C-alpha positions in Angstrom: 21.6 -72.7 13.3 24.2 -73.4 10.7 24.4 -71.4 7.5 22.6 -73.6 4.9 25.2 -72.5 2.3 27.9 -74.0 4.6 25.9 -77.3 4.8 25.5 -77.4 1.0 29.1 -76.5 0.1 31.1 -78.2 3.0 29.2 -81.4 3.6 32.3 -83.6 4.2 33.7 -81.1 6.7 30.3 -80.9 8.5 30.1 -84.7 8.7 33.5 -84.8 10.3 32.7 -82.1 12.8 29.6 -83.8 13.8 31.4 -87.1 14.2 33.9 -85.4 16.5 30.9 -84.3 18.6 29.8 -87.9 18.7 26.7 -87.1 16.5 25.7 -89.2 13.5 23.2 -87.2 11.3 24.0 -88.9 8.0 20.5 -89.6 6.9 19.3 -86.2 8.2 22.0 -84.3 6.3 21.2 -86.2 3.1 17.5 -85.3 3.5 18.4 -81.6 4.0 20.5 -81.7 0.8 17.6 -83.2 -1.1 15.4 -80.4 0.2 18.0 -77.9 -0.9 18.0 -79.4 -4.4 14.2 -79.3 -4.5 14.3 -75.7 -3.3 16.7 -74.7 -6.0 14.4 -76.3 -8.6 11.2 -74.6 -7.3 12.5 -71.0 -6.8 13.6 -70.4 -10.5 10.4 -72.0 -11.7 8.2 -69.7 -9.6 10.2 -66.7 -10.5 10.0 -67.6 -14.2 6.2 -68.0 -14.1 5.9 -64.6 -12.3 7.9 -63.0 -15.1 5.7 -64.6 -17.7 2.6 -63.4 -15.7 3.9 -59.8 -15.7 4.6 -59.9 -19.4 1.1 -61.3 -20.0 -0.4 -58.5 -18.1 1.5 -56.0 -20.3 0.4 -57.9 -23.4 -3.2 -57.9 -22.3 -3.1 -54.1 -21.8 -1.7 -53.6 -25.3 -4.4 -55.9 -26.7 -7.2 -53.9 -25.0 -5.9 -50.7 -26.4 -5.8 -52.2 -29.9 -9.2 -53.7 -29.6 -8.0 -57.3 -29.8 -9.6 -60.3 -28.0 -7.7 -61.1 -24.8 -9.5 -64.3 -23.8 -6.6 -66.6 -24.6 -4.2 -64.3 -22.7 -6.5 -64.4 -19.6 -7.0 -68.1 -19.8 -3.2 -68.6 -19.9 -2.7 -66.2 -17.0 -5.3 -68.1 -14.9 -3.5 -71.4 -15.6 -0.1 -69.7 -14.6 -1.6 -68.3 -11.5 -2.8 -71.7 -10.4 0.6 -73.2 -11.2 2.4 -70.4 -9.2 0.0 -71.1 -6.3 0.8 -74.8 -6.4 4.5 -74.4 -6.7 4.5 -71.8 -3.9 2.7 -74.2 -1.6 5.3 -76.8 -2.5 8.1 -74.4 -1.7 6.6 -73.4 1.6 6.4 -77.0 2.6 10.1 -77.6 1.6 11.2 -74.4 3.4 9.3 -75.5 6.6 10.9 -79.0 6.5 14.3 -77.5 5.7 14.0 -75.1 8.6 12.9 -77.8 11.0 15.8 -79.9 10.0 18.4 -77.2 10.3 17.2 -76.5 13.9 18.3 -80.0 15.0 21.9 -79.7 13.9 24.4 -78.7 16.6 27.1 -76.0 16.1 30.4 -76.8 14.5 33.3 -76.8 17.0 36.0 -74.2 16.5 39.3 -75.4 15.2 41.0 -74.9 18.6 38.7 -77.3 20.4 40.3 -80.6 21.2 38.7 -83.7 19.7 37.4 -86.0 22.4 34.4 -88.1 23.5 33.8 -87.1 27.1 34.9 -84.9 30.0 37.9 -87.1 30.4 39.2 -85.6 27.2 38.9 -82.0 28.3 42.1 -79.9 28.6 43.1 -77.9 31.7 44.3 -74.5 30.6 45.1 -72.8 33.9 44.7 -73.2 37.6 44.4 -70.5 40.3 44.9 -70.8 44.1 45.9 -73.7 46.3 43.4 -75.9 48.2 43.6 -75.2 51.9 45.0 -78.0 54.1 42.6 -79.0 56.8 43.7 -80.3 60.2 40.3 -82.1 60.4 38.1 -84.0 57.9 36.1 -81.3 56.0 32.4 -81.8 56.0 30.2 -81.7 52.9 27.8 -78.8 52.5 24.8 -81.1 52.9 26.0 -81.8 56.5 27.3 -78.3 57.2 24.2 -76.5 56.1 21.6 -78.3 58.2 23.9 -78.3 61.2 24.2 -74.5 60.9 20.5 -74.2 60.4 21.0 -72.4 57.0 20.0 -75.1 54.5 16.8 -77.1 54.9 16.5 -80.0 52.4 13.5 -81.7 54.0 11.3 -78.6 53.9 12.3 -77.9 50.3 11.1 -81.4 49.4 7.9 -81.0 51.4 7.1 -77.8 49.6 8.0 -78.7 46.0 9.5 -82.2 45.8 12.9 -83.6 45.2 15.8 -81.3 44.2 14.2 -78.2 45.8 15.8 -76.6 48.8 15.1 -73.9 51.4 17.8 -71.5 52.4 17.3 -70.0 55.9 18.7 -67.1 57.8 22.4 -66.5 57.1 22.2 -69.0 54.2 19.5 -66.9 52.5 21.5 -63.7 53.3 24.7 -65.2 51.8 22.9 -66.1 48.6 21.6 -62.6 48.3 25.0 -61.2 49.2 26.7 -63.3 46.5 24.2 -62.0 43.9 24.8 -58.4 44.9 28.6 -58.9 45.0 28.6 -60.5 41.5 26.4 -57.9 39.9 28.4 -55.1 41.4 31.7 -56.6 40.2 30.4 -57.1 36.7 28.8 -53.7 36.3 31.3 -51.5 38.2 34.6 -53.3 37.3 33.8 -55.1 34.1 31.5 -52.7 32.3 28.3 -54.8 31.9 24.9 -53.3 31.8 22.6 -54.8 34.4 19.2 -56.2 33.2 16.3 -57.5 35.1 14.5 -59.7 32.5 11.3 -61.8 32.6 11.7 -65.1 34.3 9.6 -66.7 31.6 10.2 -66.9 27.9 8.2 -67.9 24.9 9.0 -70.6 22.4 10.5 -68.2 19.8 13.0 -67.0 22.4 13.9 -70.6 23.4 14.2 -71.5 19.7 16.6 -68.6 19.2 19.0 -69.9 21.8 18.8 -73.5 20.8 16.8 -74.8 23.7 13.9 -75.6 21.4 12.9 -77.8 19.7 15.6 -80.3 20.7 15.6 -79.9 24.5 12.0 -79.3 25.4 12.2 -82.2 27.9 14.7 -80.1 30.0 12.3 -77.2 30.4 9.4 -76.4 32.7 6.4 -75.4 30.5 3.6 -73.2 31.9 0.3 -75.2 31.9 -2.7 -74.2 29.8 -2.8 -72.1 26.6 0.3 -70.1 27.5 3.2 -70.2 25.1 5.6 -69.7 28.0 8.4 -71.6 29.7 10.3 -70.9 32.9 13.8 -69.7 31.9 16.5 -72.4 32.2 19.1 -69.6 32.3 19.2 -65.8 31.8 21.1 -66.5 28.6 17.6 -67.0 27.0 16.1 -63.5 27.7 19.4 -61.7 27.4 20.1 -63.2 23.9 16.5 -62.3 22.8 16.9 -58.7 23.9 17.9 -58.1 20.3 16.0 -60.8 18.4 15.1 -59.6 14.9 17.1 -56.4 15.2 20.0 -54.9 13.3 22.5 -53.5 15.8 24.8 -50.5 15.2 28.2 -52.1 14.7 29.9 -49.1 16.4 28.1 -50.1 19.6 29.7 -53.6 19.8 30.5 -55.3 22.0 27.3 -55.0 23.9 27.6 -56.7 27.3 24.7 -57.5 29.7 24.6 -59.2 33.1 21.5 -60.4 34.9 20.4 -62.3 38.0 17.6 -64.8 37.5 16.4 -67.9 39.2 16.8 -70.8 36.7 14.5 -73.7 36.2 15.5 -77.1 34.7 13.9 -80.5 34.8 17.3 -82.1 34.6 15.8 -84.8 32.3 18.1 -87.8 32.1 20.2 -86.7 35.1 18.4 -88.7 37.8 20.9 -90.6 39.9 23.5 -88.0 39.5 24.4 -85.4 42.2 21.2 -86.3 44.2 22.6 -84.9 47.4 23.0 -81.2 48.2 22.8 -78.2 46.0 24.8 -79.3 43.0 21.9 -80.2 40.7 18.6 -78.5 41.6 15.4 -77.9 39.6 15.5 -74.3 40.7 18.7 -72.4 41.3 20.0 -68.8 41.2 22.6 -67.6 38.7 24.2 -64.4 37.6 24.7 -64.5 33.8 27.1 -62.7 31.5 26.1 -62.1 27.9 27.9 -60.4 25.0 27.1 -59.5 21.4 30.3 -59.2 19.4 31.6 -58.5 15.9 32.8 -61.8 14.5 36.4 -60.7 14.2 36.5 -60.0 17.9 34.4 -62.8 19.4 37.2 -65.1 20.5 39.0 -62.2 22.2 35.6 -61.5 23.9 35.4 -65.1 25.0 38.7 -64.8 26.8 37.5 -61.6 28.5 34.2 -63.0 29.5 35.8 -66.1 31.0 38.2 -63.9 32.9 35.4 -61.9 34.3 33.7 -65.0 35.6 37.1 -66.2 37.1 37.5 -62.9 38.9 34.5 -63.7 41.1 36.4 -66.7 42.5 39.7 -64.7 42.8 37.9 -62.1 44.9 36.4 -64.8 47.1 39.8 -66.5 47.3 38.5 -69.9 46.1 40.8 -72.3 44.3 39.7 -73.1 40.8 40.8 -74.4 37.5 39.7 -73.6 33.9 39.3 -76.3 31.3 38.7 -76.3 27.6 35.9 -78.7 26.7 36.5 -81.3 24.0 34.2 -81.7 21.0 32.2 -84.5 22.7 31.5 -82.6 25.9 30.3 -79.3 24.4 26.8 -77.9 24.5 24.5 -78.0 21.4 24.9 -74.3 20.5 28.6 -73.8 21.4 31.5 -73.5 19.1 34.0 -73.3 22.0 33.5 -73.6 25.7 35.6 -73.1 28.8 34.3 -74.6 32.1 35.5 -73.1 35.4 35.6 -75.6 38.2 35.8 -74.7 41.8 37.5 -76.8 44.5 35.2 -78.7 46.9 37.3 -80.1 49.8 34.6 -82.6 50.9 34.9 -84.3 47.5 38.6 -83.6 47.1 38.0 -82.5 43.5 37.0 -79.6 41.3 33.3 -79.1 40.3 31.9 -77.0 37.5 30.7 -73.6 38.6 30.6 -71.8 35.2 30.5 -72.5 31.5 31.6 -69.7 29.1 30.8 -70.2 25.5 31.1 -68.6 22.1 28.2 -69.7 19.9 29.5 -67.6 16.9 26.5 -66.9 14.6 24.6 -70.0 15.6 22.1 -68.3 17.9 22.1 -65.1 16.0 21.1 -66.9 12.8 18.2 -68.6 14.7 17.1 -65.4 16.3 17.9 -63.1 13.4 20.3 -60.8 15.2 22.5 -58.8 12.9 24.8 -55.8 13.0 25.9 -53.2 10.4 29.0 -51.1 10.3 28.5 -47.6 8.7 28.2 -48.1 4.9 28.3 -51.9 5.2 25.7 -54.7 4.7 24.0 -56.4 7.7 25.7 -59.5 9.0 25.1 -61.9 11.9 26.7 -61.0 15.2 28.4 -63.5 17.4 26.8 -64.2 20.8 28.6 -65.3 23.9 27.4 -66.3 27.3 28.7 -67.5 30.7 27.8 -68.0 34.3 29.2 -65.3 36.4 28.5 -67.4 38.6 26.1 -70.1 39.7 25.0 -68.7 43.1 24.2 -72.0 44.8 27.4 -73.7 43.8 29.4 -70.6 44.9 27.6 -70.7 48.3 28.6 -74.3 48.9 32.2 -73.6 47.7 32.4 -70.8 50.3 30.9 -73.0 53.0 33.2 -75.9 52.4 36.4 -74.0 51.8 35.9 -71.6 54.7 34.6 -74.1 57.3 36.2 -74.4 60.7 36.8 -77.4 63.0 33.9 -76.4 65.2 31.5 -76.5 62.2 31.3 -72.7 61.8 32.0 -70.9 58.5 34.1 -67.8 58.1 32.6 -65.2 55.7 35.1 -64.2 53.0 36.4 -60.6 53.2 34.8 -59.7 49.9 31.3 -60.7 51.1 31.4 -59.1 54.5 30.1 -55.6 53.4 27.1 -57.5 51.8 26.5 -59.5 54.9 26.1 -56.5 57.1 29.4 -57.2 58.7 28.7 -60.8 59.7 32.1 -62.5 59.9 31.3 -66.0 61.1 28.3 -68.2 60.6 28.0 -70.4 63.7 25.5 -73.1 64.8 22.2 -72.0 66.1 22.2 -71.4 69.9 
């Protein structure tokens, strides 16, 4: 959520920033400003009446001691009390409408973010590794996996419907190996604290990260009277670890990593990436999360992005890192890097991680602050990134390490986690 003071005092700049995002909230911003004006009218009026009420109470006390009639004072106090109640109800309604409106406004892009309308305007910032030349036509993972007996699309559909998949045998083992490998790398080498969070979150948690109220259609809600949703990413529970807390500034940055399954309805994406494991309703991911002092958050974004990239370096998978333009960024982000891994069957790079700095946007929604010794509390900056999406890493390994006979070589970094299995071959 944006700072209401920023909205009030920098409206032209905010309008421009939202236009760069491809968002037109002209009427909504005007309505919010009107609410802010009404709020500024009501608050002094209520405070003034309360001061008068206190003074009247003191006057009534003096009158009693002096034996004077206090009927007129009491009548005026009752009238003021009713007026205070009425104005307070009006203020509550204004505050509720104001808060609801603020929750719908996306974050302001950082000044270093390129202005653009779509992914075509994103900027490549670096590239690592060289795609392997094949002496044969490389197969897509949706052909490789079933032929090897390690991915079963049909049974996933039978069990749960479209965009669900079953991993079998060495496929399931490799997914588990990738999770362990990533968690070990991020905890042992990168200094993150591992967390096992709930795989469900309540509406307050999802509001804190910006998933609610705007993106409820993308979530899977638990039926019945439960105020619970399946997590779309571990970003949600990890961010809310410190909701409504004031952190010790000396402990920053705080870095967490977690494995969770993720659940997304993918509303509006039907027709896109319908084959294979690219876009599933349920998928595994290892998440990176950081709470940072504002002055250090953009250095922290570079570190976090580097930590995600290191997974691909250790697996010797070619990738590139791109800076997203204003029109391609997520709702809560102020700046985002996408890491894209090479998929030979498609002869292109595909997203495998997004690493974002939301600045104080999520912290303001979730009331997460920090305080340096002797200082006043202020909002932290929150950062998150995939470190990495497990299913997409699995298919990148399969496609980049495939052999002419349809087998897949296990990368050196994964072999200790695969109990020494070096090659995944077709079932005999």
